[in-house]
C-alpha positions in Angstrom: 62.9 -39.5 -18.4 61.4 -38.0 -14.8 60.5 -41.1 -13.1 64.4 -42.6 -14.6 66.5 -39.5 -13.0 64.4 -40.3 -9.7 64.9 -43.4 -9.5 68.3 -42.9 -9.8 68.4 -40.5 -7.3 66.5 -42.9 -4.5 68.9 -45.6 -5.9 72.3 -43.0 -4.8 71.0 -42.0 -1.7 70.2 -45.5 -0.6 73.7 -46.4 -1.5 75.4 -43.6 0.2 72.8 -44.5 3.2 74.1 -47.8 3.6 77.8 -47.1 2.9 76.6 -44.3 6.1 75.7 -47.2 7.8 78.0 -48.9 7.7 80.8 -46.8 9.0 79.0 -45.7 11.5 77.8 -49.5 12.7 82.2 -50.4 12.3 83.0 -46.9 14.1 80.7 -47.5 17.4 81.9 -51.7 17.1 85.6 -50.9 17.3 
């Protein structure tokens, strides 16, 4: 259960980071 929770947390963090990175790249390019 602990490992599953950690996996979910990591997945969520990476997803947020990806969105933030895309937004940052779009802002710098545009």
